[in-house]
C-alpha positions as CSV (number, residue, x, y, z in Angstrom):
1,M,-84.7,63.5,18.2
2,S,-85.8,62.3,21.6
3,V,-84.3,59.9,24.1
4,T,-86.0,56.5,24.3
5,N,-87.5,55.0,27.4
6,N,-84.9,52.2,27.2
7,A,-82.1,54.8,27.2
8,I,-83.7,56.6,30.2
9,A,-83.9,53.3,32.1
10,L,-80.2,52.6,31.3
11,I,-79.2,56.1,32.5
12,L,-81.2,55.8,35.7
13,T,-79.8,52.3,36.5
14,A,-76.2,53.6,35.9
15,T,-76.8,56.7,38.0
16,I,-78.2,54.6,40.9
17,A,-75.3,52.2,40.8
18,K,-72.8,55.0,41.0
19,T,-74.6,57.0,43.7
20,I,-77.1,55.6,46.3
21,D,-75.9,52.0,45.7
22,N,-72.3,53.1,46.2
23,I,-72.4,54.9,49.6
24,D,-69.7,53.5,51.9
25,V,-69.2,56.0,54.7
26,L,-70.4,59.3,56.3
27,S,-67.7,61.9,56.7
28,I,-67.9,64.5,59.4
29,S,-65.9,67.8,59.0
30,N,-65.2,70.9,61.0
31,V,-63.6,74.2,59.8
32,G,-60.3,72.4,59.7
33,G,-61.5,69.6,57.4
34,E,-62.5,66.0,57.8
35,V,-62.4,64.7,61.4
36,L,-64.2,61.3,61.3
37,R,-65.6,58.6,59.0
38,K,-68.4,56.3,60.0
39,E,-70.0,53.4,58.3
40,P,-73.8,53.3,58.1
41,Q,-75.6,51.6,61.1
42,S,-78.3,50.6,58.6
43,I,-79.4,51.2,55.0
44,E,-83.1,51.0,54.3
45,T,-84.3,50.7,50.7
46,L,-87.4,52.9,50.4
47,S,-87.9,52.3,46.6
48,A,-85.8,51.5,43.6
49,T,-84.5,55.1,43.5
50,K,-84.5,56.0,47.2
51,K,-82.6,54.9,50.3
52,K,-82.4,56.0,53.9
53,F,-79.0,55.8,55.6
54,T,-78.7,55.8,59.4
55,F,-75.5,56.8,61.3
56,Y,-74.9,56.9,65.0
57,L,-72.2,58.9,66.7
58,T,-71.4,58.0,70.3
59,E,-70.6,60.6,73.0
60,A,-66.8,60.0,72.3
61,E,-67.0,60.7,68.5
62,A,-66.7,64.0,66.6
63,N,-66.7,66.3,69.6
64,T,-66.3,69.5,67.7
65,T,-68.4,72.1,65.8
66,I,-69.5,70.0,62.9
67,T,-69.7,72.1,59.7
68,K,-70.3,69.5,57.0
69,F,-71.6,66.0,56.5
70,S,-70.6,64.2,53.3
71,L,-71.3,60.8,51.9
72,Y,-68.4,59.0,50.3
73,G,-68.3,56.0,47.8
74,E,-66.0,54.5,45.3
75,S,-64.3,52.2,47.8
76,A,-64.2,54.8,50.6
77,T,-63.2,53.4,54.0
78,T,-63.2,54.8,57.5
79,T,-59.7,56.1,56.7
80,L,-59.9,59.9,56.1
81,G,-59.3,60.9,52.5
82,T,-60.3,57.7,50.8
83,G,-62.9,57.3,48.1
84,T,-65.0,59.9,46.3
85,E,-67.3,62.5,47.9
86,L,-70.7,62.0,46.4
87,V,-73.1,64.2,48.5
88,T,-72.5,67.1,50.9
89,Q,-74.7,68.9,53.4
90,V,-73.5,72.1,55.3
91,V,-74.5,72.1,58.9
92,S,-73.7,73.9,62.2
93,I,-73.8,71.5,65.1
94,I,-71.9,71.9,68.3
95,K,-71.3,68.3,69.6
96,T,-69.8,67.6,73.0
97,N,-68.8,64.5,74.9
98,T,-72.2,64.5,76.7
99,Q,-74.1,64.0,73.5
100,S,-74.6,61.3,71.0
101,L,-75.9,62.0,67.5
102,L,-78.3,60.0,65.4
103,I,-78.3,61.0,61.7
104,Y,-80.9,59.9,59.2
105,W,-80.0,60.8,55.6
106,T,-82.5,60.0,52.8
107,L,-81.2,60.1,49.2
108,E,-83.3,59.8,46.0
109,V,-82.3,59.8,42.4
110,V,-84.8,61.8,40.4
């Protein structure tokens, strides 16, 4: 038995709705855990299955050694601990109050 094209289309649509169409905020963490949430500055649709999220941190935000970025959805807000973590990326970025940070994050459902 094989999966029909209609079933594949339904699965893809449901997956997109629960993932890239459901991103609310970026979470920034250090070794102690989550330190900041930020809404996207912009969201660019690159295709039906691909989006580019842009986030901007000012010189006053997240001044720490950043160890992880996460994207949250399911009604996540800028309040720490809300919503559901959907995607993570381990990083090692030392950010100080003399630096801003521009983050581009492209997601694709394949």
